[in-house]
C-alpha positions in Angstrom: 0.0 0.0 0.0 2.8 2.4 0.9 4.6 1.6 -2.4 1.3 2.4 -4.3 0.9 5.7 -2.4 4.5 6.6 -3.3 4.0 5.9 -6.9 0.8 8.0 -7.0 2.6 10.8 -5.3 5.4 10.6 -7.8 2.9 10.5 -10.7 1.0 13.5 -9.3 4.2 15.5 -9.1 5.3 14.4 -12.5 2.0 15.2 -14.0 2.1 18.7 -12.5 5.3 19.2 -14.4 3.7 18.0 -17.6 0.6 20.1 -17.1 2.6 23.2 -16.6 4.3 22.6 -19.9 1.1 21.5 -21.7 -0.7 24.6 -20.6 2.0 26.9 -21.8 1.7 28.8 -18.5 5.2 28.3 -17.2 8.5 26.8 -18.2 8.7 23.0 -18.0 11.9 23.4 -15.9 10.1 25.2 -13.1 7.4 22.5 -12.7 4.8 25.2 -12.3 6.3 26.6 -9.2 7.8 29.8 -10.7 6.8 33.0 -9.0 6.4 31.5 -5.6 4.0 28.7 -6.7 1.5 31.1 -8.3 2.2 30.2 -12.0 -0.4 27.4 -11.9 -2.9 29.5 -10.1 -4.0 31.7 -12.9 -7.5 32.3 -14.2 -6.4 30.8 -17.6 -5.5 27.5 -15.9 -8.6 27.5 -13.8 -10.8 28.1 -16.8 -9.1 25.3 -18.6 -9.7 22.9 -15.7 -13.3 24.0 -15.0 -15.1 21.9 -17.5 -18.5 22.5 -15.9 -18.0 26.2 -16.2 -19.3 26.8 -12.6 -16.2 28.9 -11.7 -14.9 26.1 -9.4 -12.6 23.2 -10.0 -13.8 20.0 -8.5 -11.5 17.1 -7.7 -12.9 15.2 -10.6 -12.2 18.1 -13.0 -8.7 18.4 -11.6 -7.9 14.7 -11.9 -9.6 14.5 -15.3 -7.2 17.1 -16.6 -4.2 15.1 -15.4 -5.6 11.9 -16.8 -5.6 13.7 -20.2 -2.1 14.8 -19.7 -1.0 11.3 -18.8 -2.7 9.9 -21.9 -1.1 12.5 -24.1 2.4 11.7 -22.7 1.9 7.9 -22.9 2.6 7.7 -26.6 2.7 3.9 -26.8 -0.5 3.5 -24.6 1.1 1.0 -22.3 -0.1 2.7 -19.1 3.5 3.8 -18.3 5.4 6.9 -19.1 8.9 5.9 -20.2 11.9 8.2 -19.9 11.8 8.9 -23.6 8.1 9.8 -23.4 8.7 11.9 -20.3 11.5 13.9 -21.9 9.8 14.2 -25.4 8.2 17.6 -24.8 11.3 18.9 -23.0 13.6 17.8 -25.8 11.4 19.4 -28.4 11.3 22.7 -26.4 15.1 22.5 -26.0 15.5 22.1 -29.8 16.7 18.4 -29.4 
């Protein structure tokens, strides 16, 4: 159970990095924590996550967004994000 929780924590952290890049809000290198953690707390990001358009982000909306990010990153659809898949967006943005 602890191993599963650690994997979920690592996944959540990793997906927050991916979401920051995907949303074009902040540099991928900062993981969304530029400007004292406020880069992910913009109205643009909230509007993107708020699929019900009720001006609130539910846990389901929040997690649904990260599910989409995971799916986008998992190019071979094996349910895992490999190192190559993880670094794909970063390499493209670095010109490599």
